[in-house]
C-alpha positions in Angstrom: 0.0 -0.2 -0.2 1.1 3.4 -1.4 -0.6 6.9 -0.8 0.6 10.3 -2.1 -1.2 13.1 -1.6 -0.7 17.0 -2.7 -2.7 19.6 -0.6 -3.5 23.5 -0.8 -4.8 25.5 2.2 -7.6 27.6 1.8 -8.2 29.6 4.8 -10.0 27.6 7.1 -10.6 24.6 4.3 -8.7 22.6 1.8 -8.3 21.3 -1.9 -6.5 17.9 -2.2 -5.4 15.0 -4.9 -3.9 11.7 -4.8 -2.8 8.4 -5.7 -3.3 5.0 -3.5 -1.7 2.3 -4.9 -3.4 -1.0 -3.4 -3.7 -4.4 -3.4 -4.7 -5.5 -7.1 -5.5 -1.4 -8.2 -4.7 1.9 -8.3 -7.3 5.3 -7.0 -6.7 8.8 -7.9 -8.8 11.2 -6.0 -9.4 15.0 -5.3 -11.1 16.3 -2.2 -12.7 19.3 -1.7 -13.5 21.0 1.9 -14.7 24.4 2.3 -15.2 26.7 4.7 -14.8 25.1 8.8 -12.9 22.3 7.0 -16.5 20.9 5.9 -16.2 18.4 2.9 -18.0 19.7 -0.1 -16.9 17.1 -2.6 -14.8 14.2 -3.3 -14.5 12.4 -6.5 -12.7 8.8 -6.6 -11.4 6.5 -9.6 -10.2 3.1 -9.1 -9.0 1.1 -11.9 -7.8 -3.3 -11.7 -7.1 -5.3 -14.0 -10.1 -5.1 -16.6 -12.5 -3.2 -14.2 -12.7 0.5 -13.2 -15.3 2.3 -10.8 -15.8 5.8 -9.6 -17.8 8.0 -7.1 -18.7 11.3 -7.2 -19.7 12.3 -3.5 -21.6 15.7 -2.9 -22.2 17.1 0.5 -24.8 20.2 -0.2 -24.7 23.4 2.2 -28.1 22.2 3.6 -25.9 18.9 4.6 -27.2 16.3 2.1 -24.9 13.8 0.5 -25.6 12.9 -2.4 -23.3 10.2 -4.9 -22.8 9.3 -8.5 -21.4 6.4 -8.9 -19.9 4.1 -12.4 -18.6 0.9 -12.8 -16.8 -0.4 -16.2 -15.5 -4.1 -17.2 -15.6 -7.4 -15.3 -16.4 -6.3 -11.9 -14.6 -8.8 -9.0 -17.5 -10.4 -7.3 -16.4 -9.6 -3.9 -16.6 -6.3 -3.8 -19.7 -4.5 -3.0 -21.7 -1.6 -5.4 -20.2 1.8 -5.0 -22.0 4.3 -3.7 -24.0 5.5 -0.4 -25.2 2.5 1.2 -29.4 2.7 1.9 -29.1 2.4 5.3 -26.5 4.7 5.9 -27.7 8.0 8.1 -25.1 10.8 7.2 -27.2 13.7 7.8 -24.7 14.7 11.0 -21.9 14.0 8.6 -19.6 17.2 7.7 -16.7 15.0 6.9 -15.8 11.9 4.0 -12.9 9.9 5.3 -11.4 7.8 2.5 -10.4 4.3 3.3 -6.6 4.1 3.9 -5.8 7.8 3.2 -4.4 9.4 5.9 -5.0 13.0 4.5 -8.6 12.9 5.3 -8.2 13.0 8.8 -7.0 16.8 8.7 -10.4 18.1 8.4 -11.6 17.2 11.7 -8.7 17.5 13.3 -8.4 21.4 12.1 -12.0 22.1 12.7 -11.8 20.7 16.6 -8.8 22.7 16.9 -6.9 19.8 18.4 -3.7 21.2 18.4 -4.2 24.3 19.5 -6.4 23.6 22.7 -7.2 20.3 25.2 -10.0 19.1 23.5 -11.6 15.7 24.9 -12.9 13.2 23.2 -15.3 13.7 20.8 -17.8 12.1 18.6 -18.1 12.5 15.0 -19.9 10.8 11.9 -18.1 10.3 8.8 -18.9 9.3 5.6 -16.3 6.6 5.4 -15.6 5.6 1.5 -14.3 1.7 1.4 -11.6 1.0 -0.8 -11.7 0.1 -3.5 -15.1 -0.8 -3.4 -16.0 3.1 -3.1 -19.0 1.7 -0.7 -20.5 4.8 1.0 -20.9 4.1 5.1 -21.5 6.0 8.0 -18.8 5.8 10.3 -18.7 6.6 14.4 -15.3 8.1 14.6 -14.0 9.9 17.9 -11.1 12.4 18.0 -9.1 13.9 20.7 -6.1 15.9 21.7 -3.0 14.5 23.1 -0.5 16.9 22.7 0.8 19.8 20.1 1.7 16.8 17.8 -0.5 14.2 18.6 -4.1 13.4 18.0 -5.9 10.3 19.7 -8.5 8.9 16.8 -10.6 6.3 17.0 -13.2 4.1 15.0 -16.4 3.0 16.7 -17.1 1.1 12.9 -13.8 -0.5 12.6 -12.0 -1.4 15.7 -9.2 1.3 14.9 -7.9 3.2 18.1 -4.4 4.8 17.2 -2.3 8.3 18.5 -1.5 10.1 15.3 1.6 12.0 15.0 0.5 14.9 12.7 2.4 18.2 11.5 1.9 21.9 12.4 -0.8 21.9 9.7 -2.8 18.7 11.4 -1.9 16.7 8.5 -0.8 13.2 9.9 2.6 12.4 9.6 3.0 8.5 11.4 -0.7 6.5 11.4 0.7 3.2 12.7 0.6 0.1 11.1 -1.0 2.0 7.7 1.1 5.3 6.9 4.2 7.1 7.3 5.1 10.5 5.5 8.4 10.5 3.8 
């Protein structure tokens, strides 16, 4: 697994793009988070051997999430369909979380001011995007401050509980067992 990303900060928001090289697939993605670090749009394209799929995930100003998807070629039988799962309640979600991509932890870290103040464990709902299926679910996640360079992150949905090392911009430098910035 390898991730590459470029990020541009825009006041209290960002634009970012990247590539994820996974087991049997390559994904490209683009993200825009607007005022107060809230996701506006994320687009992801995944290509494997003889197949491809894409997801355009949008969050309106009213907080409504919507998705456009596409599939091409002979899809792997073990991958669920892309898009928002019918049972996903995303009303409270301000952020997307792209699976296996530490950059998407930046938005909640910045919005909660986890590096500037001591913030207790705070529950958030994320529009979590599974890779490489591009299936979107509601994910319970918890963030809290540890110190000026460390944030505790816990996923109530996937059993992850780690301390993330971050830089002064809130970008993850080290995500245990997943990523280290080089």
